C-alpha positions as CSV (number, residue, x, y, z in Angstrom):
1,M,67.1,81.1,93.8
2,G,68.4,79.0,96.8
3,F,71.2,80.4,98.9
4,G,74.7,79.5,97.3
5,D,72.8,79.5,93.5
6,F,74.3,81.4,90.5
7,D,71.6,80.0,87.7
8,T,69.5,83.3,88.0
9,L,72.7,86.0,88.4
10,C,74.5,84.0,85.5
11,S,71.3,84.3,83.4
12,Q,70.2,88.0,84.1
13,V,73.4,89.8,84.8
14,P,75.5,90.2,81.9
15,S,79.3,89.4,82.3
16,Y,79.1,88.1,86.1
17,T,82.5,86.7,86.1
18,W,82.4,83.9,88.2
19,C,79.6,82.3,85.5
20,N,82.7,81.3,83.7
21,L,83.3,78.8,86.1
22,F,80.2,77.3,86.0
23,Y,79.9,77.1,82.2
24,S,83.1,75.0,82.3
25,Q,81.3,72.9,84.6
26,V,78.1,72.3,82.6
27,F,80.3,72.2,79.4
28,K,82.2,69.6,80.5
29,H,79.5,67.3,82.1
30,D,76.0,68.1,80.7
31,R,76.5,70.3,77.6
32,S,72.6,69.9,76.8
33,L,72.2,72.4,79.5
34,L,73.7,75.0,77.1
35,T,71.2,76.4,74.9
36,G,70.7,79.7,72.9
37,V,74.1,82.0,72.5
38,S,75.8,79.7,75.1
39,A,75.6,76.4,72.9
40,N,78.3,77.6,71.1
41,P,81.6,78.2,73.3
42,A,83.3,79.7,70.4
43,T,81.1,82.4,70.3
44,A,79.4,82.5,73.8
45,P,79.5,85.3,76.1
46,V,79.9,85.7,79.7
47,G,77.5,83.6,81.6
48,V,75.2,80.2,81.2
49,N,72.2,80.9,79.0
50,P,72.5,84.5,79.3
51,E,69.1,86.5,78.4
52,C,71.6,89.7,76.8
53,G,75.3,88.9,76.3
54,I,78.3,90.2,74.8
55,L,79.5,87.8,72.2
56,K,83.3,86.7,72.3
57,V,85.7,89.2,70.3
58,Q,85.3,88.8,66.3
59,A,82.5,86.5,66.6
60,N,80.2,88.1,64.1
61,G,82.0,91.7,64.5
62,S,81.8,92.0,68.1
63,L,84.7,94.1,69.7
64,G,83.7,92.1,73.1
65,N,83.3,93.9,76.4
66,I,84.9,97.1,74.8
67,A,83.8,99.9,77.4
68,N,84.5,97.9,80.2
69,I,88.1,97.0,78.9
70,I,88.8,101.0,78.4
71,A,87.5,101.5,81.7
72,C,89.5,98.8,83.4
73,S,92.7,100.3,81.5
74,L,92.1,104.1,82.4
75,S,91.7,102.9,86.0
76,V,95.3,101.3,85.7
77,F,96.6,104.7,85.4
78,L,94.6,106.4,88.3
79,I,95.5,103.3,90.7
80,V,99.2,103.4,90.0
81,A,99.2,107.1,90.5
82,L,97.5,106.8,93.9
83,I,100.1,103.9,94.4
84,V,102.8,106.3,94.0
85,F,101.0,109.4,96.1
86,T,100.6,106.9,99.0
87,G,104.5,106.0,99.0
88,R,105.1,109.3,99.5
89,R,103.4,110.0,102.5
90,K,106.5,108.9,104.8
91,A,105.2,109.3,108.3
92,A,101.3,108.4,107.4
93,V,99.8,105.7,109.5
94,G,98.9,102.5,107.5
95,R,100.9,103.4,104.3
96,S,102.3,100.2,103.8
97,E,98.8,98.9,104.2
98,L,97.0,100.9,102.4
99,R,99.6,100.5,99.5
100,L,99.1,96.9,99.5
101,F,95.1,97.3,99.3
102,L,95.8,99.3,96.2
103,I,98.3,97.0,94.7
104,V,96.0,93.9,94.9
105,Y,92.9,96.0,93.2
106,L,95.1,97.4,90.3
107,V,95.8,93.3,89.8
108,T,92.5,93.0,89.6
109,L,91.7,95.4,87.0
110,P,93.9,93.3,84.0
111,F,92.1,90.1,85.6
112,Q,88.3,91.7,85.2
113,I,89.5,92.3,81.1
114,L,90.4,88.7,80.9
115,T,87.7,87.3,82.8
116,N,84.8,89.4,81.7
117,G,85.7,91.3,78.4
118,S,84.7,88.2,76.2
119,V,88.0,88.0,74.8
120,I,88.9,84.4,75.4
121,Q,86.7,81.5,74.7
122,Q,84.0,80.3,77.1
123,G,84.8,76.7,78.7
124,S,88.5,76.8,77.9
125,T,91.4,76.0,80.6
126,P,92.6,79.5,80.3
127,L,89.3,81.3,80.9
128,V,88.7,79.2,83.9
129,V,92.2,79.5,85.5
130,F,92.0,83.1,85.0
131,T,88.7,83.5,86.6
132,A,89.6,81.3,89.6
133,I,92.7,83.7,90.3
134,H,90.5,86.9,90.1
135,A,87.9,85.2,92.5
136,G,91.1,84.5,94.9
137,L,92.3,88.3,94.4
138,V,88.6,89.7,94.9
139,A,88.3,87.5,98.6
140,T,92.0,88.9,99.0
141,L,90.9,92.2,98.2
142,F,88.6,92.8,100.8
143,W,90.6,91.5,103.5
144,T,93.2,93.8,103.0
145,L,90.3,96.4,103.0
146,L,89.5,95.2,106.6
147,A,93.1,94.6,107.5
148,N,93.8,98.7,106.8
149,A,90.6,99.7,109.4
150,I,92.1,97.2,112.1
151,V,95.3,98.9,111.5
152,A,93.9,102.3,111.7
153,T,93.2,101.5,115.4
154,Q,96.4,100.8,116.5
155,I,96.1,97.6,117.9
156,V,98.6,96.7,115.8
157,E,101.8,99.3,114.8
158,D,101.4,100.2,111.3
159,G,104.2,99.2,108.8
160,T,106.3,96.8,111.0
161,L,106.3,93.0,111.1
162,S,103.5,92.5,113.8
163,S,101.2,94.1,111.2
164,L,102.3,92.9,107.7
165,I,103.4,89.3,108.8
166,P,99.5,88.3,110.1
167,L,98.0,90.5,107.1
168,S,100.4,88.7,104.4
169,I,99.4,85.1,106.1
170,I,95.6,85.7,105.8
171,S,96.3,87.2,102.0
172,L,97.6,84.0,101.3
173,F,94.9,82.1,103.0
174,F,92.0,83.9,101.2
175,F,93.8,83.7,98.0
176,V,94.3,80.1,98.0
177,A,91.3,79.1,99.2
178,T,89.3,81.1,96.9
179,T,91.2,80.0,94.1
180,Y,90.9,76.3,94.9
181,I,87.5,76.1,95.2
182,S,86.5,78.2,91.9
183,L,89.0,75.7,90.2
184,D,87.3,73.0,91.8
185,V,83.9,74.3,90.7
186,A,84.9,74.5,87.3
187,F,86.7,71.4,87.0
188,L,85.2,69.1,90.2
189,F,88.2,67.9,91.3
190,N,86.2,66.1,94.1
191,T,82.9,66.4,95.3
192,T,83.3,68.6,98.4
193,F,82.1,72.1,96.3
194,G,80.6,70.3,93.4
195,P,78.9,69.5,91.4
196,S,75.8,71.7,91.5
197,N,72.9,69.6,92.7
198,P,70.8,69.5,90.6
199,P,72.8,70.7,87.9
200,Q,70.9,73.9,86.1
201,S,71.2,75.7,89.7
202,L,75.2,76.5,89.5
203,S,75.1,75.8,92.7
204,S,78.2,76.6,95.3
205,I,77.8,78.0,98.7
206,P,81.3,78.3,99.3
207,L,82.1,80.3,96.5
208,F,79.2,82.5,97.2
209,V,80.0,83.7,100.4
210,L,83.5,84.5,99.1
211,T,82.9,86.3,96.2
212,S,79.2,88.0,97.4
213,I,78.5,87.6,101.0
214,W,82.5,88.1,102.5
215,P,83.1,91.3,100.4
216,G,79.6,93.2,101.4
217,A,80.6,92.5,105.1
218,A,84.0,93.1,105.1
219,A,83.2,96.7,103.3
220,L,80.8,97.0,106.0
221,I,82.7,96.4,108.7
222,Y,85.5,98.3,107.4
223,F,83.4,101.3,107.0
224,G,82.1,101.1,110.4
225,I,85.5,101.0,112.2
226,M,86.5,103.8,110.5
227,L,83.8,106.1,111.1
228,Y,84.7,105.4,114.9
229,V,88.4,105.8,114.6
230,V,87.8,109.1,112.4
231,L,84.7,110.5,114.6
232,G,85.2,108.8,118.4
233,V,88.9,108.9,118.3
234,L,90.3,111.7,115.7
235,N,87.5,113.9,116.4
236,E,87.7,114.9,112.7
237,V,84.7,115.4,110.6
238,R,85.9,116.5,106.8
239,P,87.1,113.1,106.4
240,V,83.9,111.3,107.1
241,W,82.8,112.9,104.0
242,Y,85.0,111.0,101.9
243,Y,84.2,107.8,103.6
244,V,80.4,108.1,103.2
245,I,80.9,109.3,99.3
246,S,83.2,106.1,98.8
247,A,80.4,103.9,100.5
248,I,77.6,105.6,97.8
249,L,80.0,105.0,95.1
250,F,80.4,101.4,95.8
251,V,76.9,100.6,96.8
252,L,76.0,102.6,93.2
253,S,78.2,100.0,91.5
254,Q,76.7,97.1,92.8
255,L,73.2,98.7,92.2
256,D,74.1,99.2,88.7
257,Y,75.7,95.7,88.0
258,F,73.2,93.9,89.3
259,L,69.9,96.4,88.4
260,L,71.0,98.3,85.5
261,N,73.4,95.9,83.5
262,N,70.7,94.0,81.7
263,V,68.8,97.0,80.8
264,I,72.1,98.9,79.5
265,C,72.9,95.7,77.3
266,R,69.4,95.5,75.9
267,S,69.6,98.8,75.2
268,S,72.7,98.7,73.3
269,S,71.9,95.8,71.3
270,T,74.4,93.5,73.3
271,K,77.5,96.2,72.2
272,V,78.2,97.3,76.1
273,D,76.8,96.7,79.3
274,G,76.6,97.9,82.5
275,S,79.8,96.8,83.9
276,F,82.0,99.7,82.7
277,I,79.9,101.9,84.5
278,A,80.5,99.5,87.9
279,T,84.3,99.5,87.1
280,I,84.5,103.4,86.8
281,L,82.3,103.7,90.1
282,E,84.3,101.0,92.1
283,T,87.4,102.8,91.3
284,A,86.4,106.1,92.4
285,A,85.4,104.6,95.5
286,V,89.0,103.3,96.0
287,A,90.2,106.8,95.1
288,M,87.8,108.2,97.8
289,L,89.6,105.8,100.5
290,Y,92.7,107.2,99.4
291,Y,91.6,110.8,99.9
292,A,89.9,109.7,103.2
293,W,93.2,108.4,104.4
294,R,95.3,111.2,103.8
295,G,93.2,113.4,105.6
296,I,93.6,111.7,108.5
297,T,97.3,111.0,108.4
298,E,100.2,113.0,108.3
299,E,102.6,113.2,105.1
300,E,106.0,114.0,106.7
301,W,107.5,113.4,110.4
302,D,107.1,116.8,112.3
303,M,111.1,117.5,113.3
304,N,110.0,119.6,116.2
305,D,108.8,116.5,117.9
306,Y,112.4,115.2,117.7
307,A,114.7,118.3,118.7
308,S,116.5,118.1,121.8
């Protein structure tokens, strides 16, 4: 597997979302490469010639990726609650920025249902469009995460135009750039980001960087900055444990997705895969970030500070 190649991921990692883009590319330009369960787009699972995959809903009685659909649906309620709780902390530093991060994560959940729930036919334009938007949201999500760490350093004042305007502009850049690259991978508007060479490599370095390298790098930088702020600046210890737990949950979600996903798929006879566990762990990681943030911020302004 070369840098930027998705062929191994699309064959060995069930429900790997970005494979929808390559399935469309292969389906439109070289269908002979699609074999096994991928040969028939009406029933094909997420992936390109996957070793194990959940068939499209209603295909041979398949319920689609029902476990992850349920996990995403339940996560929506939790994240909505966290958004409400965040809004109530009027004096908390970074309230607007954290709320934006939570909102973006919330929006990714229904897109996850659409893109790896095996509910839309492979190779179809709607699935490609939803997947491209999903990729744009993921890249944007990790920028908003990193932006929260930058705001925590108080380099710029939180909740002001000097914070929100750059945050919004860069968020829009990540979303538009990643969405366009994703669409180009699937539809090959031009030869800038495709086609894969050789075709079976399913290669796209820009897509790989934006959906794999960038999220990991942003998360690592975020945790480094927050540990510095909490320990070095605020001299607090308890919130650190929430950040550590969040980091552990995030790492476990990735290990589950890339190492146990196929095992769970096989052991369940393609009824479920490990994506639902990854979703639960990721949502729990986000919840821990909220509790860490709550631990280092004030809920209300101290009116004594304004007393004459």
